C-alpha positions in Angstrom: -0.2 7.6 -23.1 -0.4 8.3 -19.4 2.2 6.5 -17.2 0.5 3.9 -14.8 0.4 4.0 -11.1 1.3 0.8 -9.1 -1.1 -0.2 -6.3 0.0 -2.5 -3.5 -2.0 -4.4 -2.1 -4.8 -4.2 -4.7 -6.9 -6.8 -2.9 -7.7 -5.1 0.4 -10.5 -2.5 0.7 -8.3 0.6 0.5 -6.1 -0.9 -2.3 -9.2 -1.8 -4.3 -10.5 1.7 -3.8 -7.2 3.2 -5.0 -7.4 1.1 -8.1 -11.0 2.1 -8.8 -10.4 5.8 -8.1 -7.3 5.9 -10.4 -9.1 4.2 -13.2 -12.0 6.6 -12.8 -9.5 9.4 -13.4 -8.3 7.6 -16.6 -5.0 6.8 -14.9 -3.6 3.4 -16.0 -3.1 1.0 -13.1 -0.8 -1.9 -12.3 -2.6 -3.7 -9.6 -0.3 -5.9 -7.5 -1.4 -8.6 -5.0 -0.5 -12.1 -3.9 -4.3 -12.8 -3.7 -4.8 -14.8 -6.9 -8.6 -14.7 -6.5 -8.7 -10.9 -6.2 -6.4 -10.5 -9.2 -8.6 -12.9 -11.3 -11.6 -10.7 -10.5 -9.7 -7.6 -11.6 -8.3 -9.3 -14.6 -11.9 -10.2 -15.7 -12.8 -6.5 -15.8 -9.8 -5.3 -17.8 -11.8 -5.3 -21.1 -14.5 -3.1 -19.6 -11.9 -0.5 -18.6 -10.1 -0.8 -22.0 -13.4 0.1 -23.7 -13.3 3.3 -21.7 -9.8 4.0 -22.9 -8.0 3.2 -19.6 -5.5 0.3 -19.1 -5.5 -2.1 -16.1 -2.6 -4.5 -15.7 -2.7 -7.2 -12.9 0.5 -8.5 -11.5 0.9 -11.2 -8.9 3.5 -10.2 -6.3 4.2 -8.8 -2.9 6.8 -7.0 -0.7 6.5 -9.4 2.2 10.3 -9.8 2.3 13.4 -8.8 0.5 13.2 -11.7 -2.0 9.6 -10.9 -2.9 10.2 -7.2 -3.2 13.2 -7.8 -5.5 11.2 -10.1 -7.7 8.4 -7.5 -7.9 10.9 -4.8 -8.9 12.2 -7.2 -11.7 8.6 -7.9 -12.9 7.8 -4.1 -13.0 11.0 -3.4 -15.0 10.1 -6.2 -17.4 6.9 -4.3 -18.3 9.1 -1.6 -19.7 6.6 1.1 -18.7 7.7 4.4 -17.0 5.8 4.7 -13.7 3.9 7.7 -12.5 3.8 6.6 -8.9 3.5 3.8 -6.4 0.8 3.6 -3.7 1.3 1.2 -0.8 -2.0 0.2 0.9 -0.5 -2.6 2.9 -2.3 -4.0 5.9 -2.4 -7.1 8.1 -4.8 -8.4 10.7 -4.0 -6.7 14.0 -3.9 -8.9 17.0 -5.9 -7.8 20.0 -4.4 -7.7 23.5 -2.4 -5.7 25.9 1.4 -5.3 25.4 1.9 -6.2 29.1 0.2 -9.5 28.6 2.2 -10.7 25.6 5.8 -11.9 25.3 8.5 -9.6 23.9 8.8 -11.8 20.8 5.3 -10.7 19.7 6.7 -7.2 19.0 9.4 -8.7 16.9 6.7 -10.6 15.0 4.6 -7.5 14.4 7.5 -5.5 13.1 8.3 -8.4 10.7 4.7 -8.4 9.5 4.0 -4.6 9.4 7.3 -2.7 9.2 9.8 -4.8 7.3 7.7 -5.1 4.1 7.8 -1.3 3.9 11.5 -1.2 4.2 11.9 -4.0 1.6 9.5 -2.2 -0.8 11.4 1.1 -0.5 14.8 -0.6 -1.1 13.6 -2.3 -4.3 10.8 -0.1 -5.7 12.1 3.4 -5.2 14.9 2.8 -7.7 12.4 1.5 -10.2 10.3 4.7 -9.8 13.4 6.9 -9.9 14.5 5.3 -13.2 11.3 6.7 -14.8 12.8 10.2 -14.3 9.3 11.7 -13.7 9.6 13.0 -10.2 7.2 10.3 -9.3 5.2 10.0 -6.1 5.6 7.2 -3.6 2.6 7.2 -1.2 2.3 5.1 1.9 -1.2 4.9 3.4 -1.0 4.9 7.2 -3.1 3.1 9.8 -4.8 3.6 13.1 -2.5 4.0 16.1 0.2 6.0 14.3 0.0 9.1 16.5 -2.1 7.9 19.5 -2.3 4.4 20.9 -5.1 2.2 19.5 -6.6 0.8 22.7 -6.3 -3.0 22.8 -3.9 -3.1 19.8 -0.7 -1.8 21.4 1.8 -3.7 19.2 0.0 -2.5 16.0 0.3 1.0 17.3 4.1 0.6 17.9 4.5 -0.8 14.4 2.4 2.0 12.8 4.5 4.7 14.5 7.6 3.0 13.3 6.3 3.0 9.7 5.5 6.7 10.0 9.1 7.4 11.1 10.4 5.2 8.2 8.4 7.3 5.8 10.0 10.5 7.2 13.4 9.0 6.8 12.7 7.9 3.2 11.2 11.3 2.4 14.7 12.8 3.0 16.7 10.1 1.5 14.6 9.7 -1.7 15.1 13.4 -2.7 18.4 12.4 -4.2 16.5 9.9 -6.4 14.0 12.5 -7.6 11.1 10.7 -5.8 8.6 12.3 -3.4 7.8 9.9 -0.5 4.7 10.8 1.5 2.3 9.3 3.9 -1.5 9.7 3.9 -2.2 9.7 7.6 -5.1 7.6 8.9 -6.0 8.2 12.5 -8.9 5.6 12.9 -9.7 2.1 11.6 -11.1 2.2 8.1 -14.8 1.3 7.3 -15.2 -1.1 4.4 -17.8 -3.4 2.9 -16.3 -6.2 5.0 -16.6 -4.5 8.4 -19.4 -2.0 7.9 -21.8 -3.7 10.3 -19.2 -3.4 13.2 -17.8 0.0 12.1 -18.0 2.9 14.5 -19.3 6.4 13.6 -16.4 8.5 12.6 -14.3 5.8 10.9 -13.1 7.0 7.5 -14.7 5.2 4.5 -12.3 3.1 2.4 -13.6 4.5 -0.9 -13.3 8.1 0.2 -9.8 7.4 1.7 -8.8 6.0 -1.7 -10.0 9.1 -3.5 -7.9 11.3 -1.3 
């Protein structure tokens, strides 16, 4: 039996795509989200995937803060399944506006929303992945603004750059745990079913991004 891959957040366009792409490759998936409606939709399809010989497990949870990440790690251990990898497709709604026009506390808020969940996830989920002893992969899917400022979304760009540096630090530190931490860089906003009417030419497609 193949070891499953954990997908966080399985409710957003990229996360959903990773779930679908993994199942299409006959890789069992543990889909994690705090979106109960999205999980119910996935749960309803589990029998269809089972008939194709691939397993889908849905799990309510998040890594929004230390307590949530610790609980998720506990829930994953309770499944008693060695994990092949973890994919973090976390995203939040970026606020529009110039950095110069917003108070300094807005940067603090963006880092709490965008950066700190990645740090909490790493602290609690990397040990779970390491315990499997499979040289598992831990993949963080990046966002627009990491390398070049996303015009009109300055604070999101700052947080994205910080996440990229965190991944580089984790890449070095996780070697001792036998885990490969990597980032799939994304240089532009992602086109999905939800935003396709407003999407610009050249935006990467969420489904294709998930396959990569």
